[in-house]
C-alpha positions, 0 to 999 in steps of 0.5 A: 500500500502506498500513501495515495492508497492509504488516503483512498482507504481512509476516505472510503472507510470514514466516508470523508472526502479524499481531500480531508483524508489527505489532510489527515494522513499528511498531518500524521506523517508530518507529526511523526517526521517532526518527532523523529527529527527532534530525536523522539521515539515513535511507538505504535502499539500493534505495529512497531516503533520508529527510532533514530539509530546512530552509526559511528565512523567505520571502514568500508570498501568501494564496491567498484575499486575494492579500495578501503574508505572511511564512512562518516558517522550518520543517523538513520531512521529505523523501524522495528516491527511489533510482536503483534504485527510479526505474529500476524504476518508469520501466521 
């Protein structure tokens, strides 16, 4: 499911306009993004949690040349699936 499909499903299930559904979805996504930018953890029961992971400097390898390179430290978003979702997917 992509964002436009999510908006469409929300509009159908709650009997609201696509425009209103889009505003709601954008509000939720923007709030989540802002929270992660501020370093906050997001936990949605039954789905999972979003966190920012810090990765330190490490030595990597250029795949084309095989040359060793130093990779700068970085922060990346990470999603950890919740127990309930994992069990539903696995059956």
